[in-house]
C-alpha positions as CSV (number, residue, x, y, z in Angstrom):
1,X,17.9,-30.5,-87.8
2,X,16.2,-33.5,-85.9
3,X,13.3,-30.8,-84.6
4,X,12.8,-29.2,-87.8
5,X,12.2,-32.5,-89.3
6,X,10.1,-33.4,-86.7
7,X,7.9,-30.4,-86.8
8,X,8.1,-29.1,-89.7
9,X,9.0,-31.5,-92.7
10,X,5.9,-32.9,-92.2
11,X,3.4,-30.1,-92.8
12,X,6.0,-29.2,-95.8
13,X,5.2,-32.7,-97.5
14,X,1.1,-31.6,-96.5
15,X,1.5,-28.2,-98.1
16,X,0.8,-29.5,-101.7
17,X,-2.2,-31.3,-101.1
18,X,-3.9,-28.5,-98.0
19,X,-3.0,-25.9,-100.8
20,X,-5.4,-28.1,-103.4
21,X,-7.7,-28.4,-100.7
22,X,-7.8,-24.9,-99.6
23,X,-8.4,-23.7,-103.2
24,X,-11.0,-26.0,-104.5
25,X,-12.8,-27.1,-101.5
26,X,-12.6,-25.1,-98.0
27,X,-12.5,-21.7,-100.2
28,X,-15.9,-22.6,-102.5
29,X,-17.3,-23.8,-99.5
30,X,-17.1,-20.7,-97.6
31,X,-18.1,-18.7,-100.4
32,X,-21.1,-20.7,-101.3
33,X,-21.9,-19.9,-97.3
34,X,-21.4,-16.3,-97.9
35,X,-23.4,-16.3,-101.4
36,X,-26.6,-17.9,-99.2
37,X,-26.7,-14.6,-97.6
38,X,-26.9,-12.6,-100.2
39,X,-29.6,-12.1,-103.1
40,X,-27.4,-12.5,-106.5
41,X,-28.3,-13.2,-109.9
42,X,-24.9,-14.3,-110.8
43,X,-23.9,-11.2,-112.8
44,X,-25.1,-7.7,-110.8
45,X,-23.6,-7.2,-107.4
46,X,-24.7,-9.6,-104.0
47,X,-26.8,-7.8,-101.9
48,X,-26.5,-9.0,-98.3
49,X,-29.6,-10.5,-96.9
50,X,-28.7,-12.2,-94.0
51,X,-31.2,-15.3,-93.3
52,X,-33.6,-14.6,-95.5
53,X,-32.7,-17.2,-97.9
54,X,-33.2,-19.8,-95.2
55,X,-36.8,-18.1,-93.6
56,X,-37.8,-18.4,-97.1
57,X,-36.8,-22.2,-97.5
58,X,-38.9,-22.9,-94.7
59,X,-42.3,-22.3,-97.1
60,X,-40.9,-23.7,-100.5
61,X,-43.1,-26.8,-100.9
62,X,-40.8,-27.4,-104.2
63,X,-37.9,-27.6,-102.3
64,X,-39.2,-29.7,-99.4
65,X,-40.8,-32.2,-101.3
66,X,-37.5,-32.6,-103.7
67,X,-35.8,-33.2,-100.2
68,X,-38.2,-35.9,-99.1
69,X,-37.6,-37.7,-102.5
70,X,-34.2,-37.4,-102.1
71,X,-34.4,-38.8,-98.9
72,X,-36.5,-41.8,-100.0
73,X,-34.2,-42.2,-102.7
74,X,-31.0,-42.2,-100.6
75,X,-32.9,-44.6,-98.0
76,X,-33.7,-47.1,-100.4
77,X,-31.0,-47.0,-102.8
78,X,-28.1,-47.1,-100.7
79,X,-28.8,-50.9,-99.1
80,X,-29.9,-51.9,-102.5
81,X,-26.3,-50.7,-103.7
82,X,-24.7,-52.2,-100.6
83,X,-26.3,-55.6,-101.0
84,X,-25.7,-56.1,-104.7
85,X,-22.7,-55.0,-104.6
86,X,-22.2,-57.5,-101.5
87,X,-23.8,-60.5,-103.1
88,X,-21.7,-60.0,-106.2
89,X,-18.4,-59.8,-104.2
90,X,-19.5,-63.2,-102.4
91,X,-20.0,-64.5,-105.9
92,X,-17.4,-63.7,-107.6
93,X,-14.4,-63.3,-105.1
94,X,-12.7,-66.8,-105.3
95,X,-10.6,-68.2,-107.8
96,X,-13.4,-70.1,-110.2
97,X,-13.2,-70.0,-113.7
98,X,-14.9,-67.4,-115.2
99,X,-14.9,-65.1,-112.5
100,X,-12.5,-62.5,-113.7
101,X,-15.1,-62.3,-117.1
102,X,-18.1,-61.8,-114.8
103,X,-16.2,-59.5,-112.6
104,X,-15.4,-57.2,-115.9
105,X,-19.1,-57.5,-116.9
106,X,-20.8,-56.4,-113.6
107,X,-17.8,-53.5,-113.2
108,X,-18.3,-52.5,-116.7
109,X,-21.6,-50.0,-116.2
110,X,-19.0,-48.1,-113.6
111,X,-17.0,-46.9,-116.6
112,X,-19.5,-45.3,-118.7
113,X,-20.6,-41.5,-118.3
114,X,-24.1,-41.2,-116.1
115,X,-25.9,-39.5,-118.9
116,X,-24.6,-42.4,-121.4
117,X,-26.5,-45.0,-118.8
118,X,-29.7,-42.9,-118.5
119,X,-29.9,-42.3,-122.1
120,X,-29.1,-45.8,-122.8
121,X,-31.7,-47.0,-120.3
122,X,-34.5,-44.7,-121.8
123,X,-33.8,-46.0,-124.7
124,X,-34.9,-49.4,-123.1
125,X,-37.9,-48.3,-121.4
126,X,-39.4,-45.9,-123.9
127,X,-43.2,-46.2,-123.9
128,X,-43.4,-46.4,-127.7
129,X,-40.4,-47.1,-129.1
130,X,-38.4,-48.9,-125.9
131,X,-37.0,-52.5,-126.6
132,X,-38.6,-53.5,-123.4
133,X,-41.7,-52.5,-123.9
134,X,-41.4,-53.6,-127.8
135,X,-40.9,-57.5,-126.5
136,X,-43.8,-57.2,-124.0
137,X,-46.2,-56.3,-126.9
138,X,-44.8,-58.8,-129.1
139,X,-46.0,-61.4,-126.7
140,X,-49.2,-60.1,-126.3
141,X,-48.8,-57.8,-123.2
142,X,-49.8,-54.0,-123.3
143,X,-46.9,-51.4,-123.0
144,X,-45.8,-50.3,-119.6
145,X,-45.1,-46.6,-119.2
146,X,-41.8,-47.0,-117.2
147,X,-40.8,-43.6,-117.3
148,X,-44.1,-41.4,-117.6
149,X,-46.1,-43.3,-115.0
150,X,-45.3,-42.0,-111.2
151,X,-46.1,-45.8,-109.9
152,X,-43.1,-46.7,-111.9
153,X,-40.6,-43.9,-112.6
154,X,-39.4,-44.1,-109.2
155,X,-38.5,-47.6,-109.3
156,X,-36.9,-47.3,-112.2
157,X,-34.8,-44.4,-110.9
158,X,-33.7,-46.7,-107.9
159,X,-33.1,-49.7,-110.3
160,X,-30.6,-47.9,-112.5
161,X,-28.9,-46.2,-109.9
162,X,-27.9,-49.6,-108.3
163,X,-27.5,-51.4,-111.4
164,X,-24.8,-48.4,-112.7
165,X,-23.2,-48.4,-109.0
166,X,-23.1,-52.1,-107.8
167,X,-19.9,-53.2,-109.7
168,X,-18.1,-50.4,-108.3
169,X,-18.7,-51.0,-104.6
170,X,-18.0,-54.6,-105.2
171,X,-14.6,-54.1,-106.1
172,X,-14.1,-52.5,-102.5
173,X,-15.7,-55.8,-101.3
174,X,-13.4,-58.1,-103.2
175,X,-10.6,-56.3,-101.9
176,X,-11.8,-56.7,-98.4
177,X,-13.0,-60.4,-98.6
178,X,-9.4,-61.2,-99.9
179,X,-7.9,-59.4,-97.1
180,X,-9.6,-61.9,-94.6
181,X,-6.8,-64.6,-93.2
182,X,-8.0,-68.0,-94.7
183,X,-7.4,-69.3,-91.6
184,X,-10.4,-67.9,-90.3
185,X,-12.8,-70.2,-92.6
186,X,-10.6,-73.3,-92.3
187,X,-11.0,-73.2,-88.2
188,X,-15.0,-72.5,-88.9
189,X,-15.1,-75.3,-91.0
190,X,-13.4,-78.0,-88.8
191,X,-15.8,-76.9,-86.4
192,X,-18.8,-77.7,-88.7
193,X,-19.7,-74.1,-89.5
194,X,-21.6,-73.8,-93.0
195,X,-21.4,-70.6,-95.4
196,X,-24.4,-68.6,-93.3
197,X,-22.6,-68.8,-89.8
198,X,-19.1,-67.9,-91.6
199,X,-20.7,-65.1,-93.3
200,X,-22.0,-63.9,-90.4
201,X,-19.5,-64.3,-87.9
202,X,-16.4,-63.8,-90.0
203,X,-17.0,-62.0,-93.1
204,X,-19.3,-59.4,-92.2
205,X,-17.4,-58.4,-89.0
206,X,-14.1,-58.1,-90.5
207,X,-15.9,-56.5,-93.5
208,X,-16.9,-53.6,-91.2
209,X,-14.1,-50.9,-92.5
210,X,-15.0,-51.8,-95.9
211,X,-18.7,-51.6,-95.6
212,X,-18.3,-48.4,-93.6
213,X,-16.4,-46.9,-96.7
214,X,-19.4,-48.3,-99.0
215,X,-22.0,-47.1,-97.2
216,X,-20.7,-43.3,-96.6
217,X,-19.3,-42.9,-100.6
218,X,-22.8,-44.8,-101.9
219,X,-24.4,-42.4,-99.8
220,X,-22.6,-39.0,-101.0
221,X,-23.0,-40.0,-104.3
222,X,-26.3,-41.1,-104.6
223,X,-27.4,-37.8,-102.6
224,X,-25.9,-35.9,-105.5
225,X,-27.2,-37.9,-108.2
226,X,-28.3,-35.7,-111.1
227,X,-26.8,-36.5,-114.8
228,X,-28.4,-40.1,-114.6
229,X,-31.6,-39.0,-113.6
230,X,-32.1,-36.2,-115.5
231,X,-31.4,-38.1,-118.7
232,X,-33.5,-40.7,-118.0
233,X,-36.5,-38.7,-116.6
234,X,-35.7,-35.4,-116.4
235,X,-37.1,-35.5,-113.2
236,X,-40.5,-36.4,-114.4
237,X,-43.5,-37.1,-114.4
238,X,-44.7,-34.2,-112.7
239,X,-41.9,-34.1,-110.4
240,X,-41.9,-37.0,-109.3
241,X,-37.8,-37.9,-109.6
242,X,-36.7,-34.4,-108.9
243,X,-34.2,-34.3,-106.5
244,X,-32.4,-31.7,-104.5
245,X,-29.8,-31.4,-106.8
246,X,-31.7,-30.9,-109.8
247,X,-34.2,-28.4,-107.9
248,X,-30.5,-26.3,-106.6
249,X,-29.7,-26.1,-110.0
250,X,-32.9,-25.0,-111.8
251,X,-32.9,-22.4,-108.9
252,X,-29.7,-21.1,-109.7
253,X,-28.8,-21.5,-113.5
254,X,-33.0,-21.1,-114.7
255,X,-34.4,-18.7,-112.3
256,X,-30.7,-16.9,-111.9
257,X,-31.5,-16.9,-108.1
258,X,-27.6,-17.8,-107.2
259,X,-28.3,-16.9,-103.3
260,X,-31.6,-18.9,-102.8
261,X,-29.8,-21.8,-104.5
262,X,-26.6,-21.2,-102.3
263,X,-28.7,-21.9,-99.2
264,X,-30.2,-24.6,-100.5
265,X,-26.7,-26.1,-101.3
266,X,-26.2,-25.7,-97.8
267,X,-29.2,-27.6,-96.4
268,X,-27.5,-30.6,-98.8
269,X,-24.5,-30.1,-97.1
270,X,-25.7,-30.7,-93.6
271,X,-27.5,-33.6,-95.1
272,X,-24.8,-35.0,-96.4
273,X,-23.2,-34.6,-93.2
274,X,-25.9,-35.8,-91.1
275,X,-25.9,-38.8,-93.1
276,X,-22.1,-39.6,-92.6
277,X,-21.9,-38.9,-89.0
278,X,-24.8,-41.4,-88.2
279,X,-23.1,-44.0,-90.2
280,X,-19.7,-43.2,-88.0
281,X,-21.4,-43.5,-85.0
282,X,-23.4,-46.7,-86.1
283,X,-20.3,-48.7,-86.9
284,X,-18.8,-47.2,-83.7
285,X,-21.2,-48.4,-81.7
286,X,-21.3,-52.1,-83.6
287,X,-17.6,-52.1,-82.8
288,X,-18.0,-51.4,-79.0
289,X,-20.8,-54.4,-79.0
290,X,-18.3,-56.8,-80.4
291,X,-15.8,-55.6,-78.0
């Protein structure tokens, strides 16, 4: 009986989760890899073509442009989300009056559909009928092409993305900060440490697990961003905000090239894996340096 409890019973408890993981994650991933090796329009029988889809990708300038835009978008948005969420958490982690209200205010955007967020900001930033341009006109300034000028569109998408996501990760940082024992800060204050030194030598090191979680989750979420960007700019102007997910969607569902789109998806999967591994390596290296 004891051998059963030790060797079999834990796997019985894990079985429901493993079955769900297999059906909805592992099997679709393996199936996607197979489809990427075929020529398929989503309706007719699949034709095995081997690595032809991947070879074709190397000369697909449109795909690689969207790939580079995705790298840039992620590289700027993730640090911005991290800094914004951390700053909000530091400001609102105490028990001061009104903090609960402001936490709810900053968390509120995460409760809204990303499509609604995109459409709302499109209404605010519209060139002819946008609220912000109307206010600029009233003050004597010319309207700004926030969404139709390549000089502004990427910045707008990055800002709206950070605005919509920061409150979610703020909650994680607040939980992490509250888990830090107050005795560390009391000892630091006795030694004369100010806010900066307390943050650098106490808060930031003890928040490493939370920071890693925020970085990994925000990276995965931002790389996969599609509804918000599409509702905001539809990938324009002239493809300036078209990222990998939109390129994959258009290839698979508008051009009916499901096999080719699946090959693109495999590249996206590798990109996500690389970002995640790098973040874990950096975090592990930081812990070893601290030791």
